[in-house]
C-alpha angles and dihedrals in degrees: 000000000000120000114252112242111214127206090249089053094047092044092057094060101018086226130112126183121247089225092058093052093048093045091047090235095124122092114203097163091108098034104137102197135080098224130058138180127212117207120203122193098154120110130007131279114336090004088077092058091045090056093048087050094048092050091047089051090051091055094048094086085051092062100269122135121200111233104172145345126212146167115224130206129313095319088074092212113156122222128196116200120213141183130206112238 
């Protein structure tokens, strides 16, 4: 079972995992910041971007807008950057 990501945990790093968003185990109700990053490590190659975009799209009805998506360094982690509308 996936670990639940609380608003407090997410607020410390300002990062939530795509997996938690897609599995509905992330609680953003008390998230205090305007900006948020979604980290995707699931899959290989382009699949990581797909999961990040799927998670960003899942947050759209909750008032989050996708700003950018990027892959960083040798870790090949993909991050999607969002802003609360």
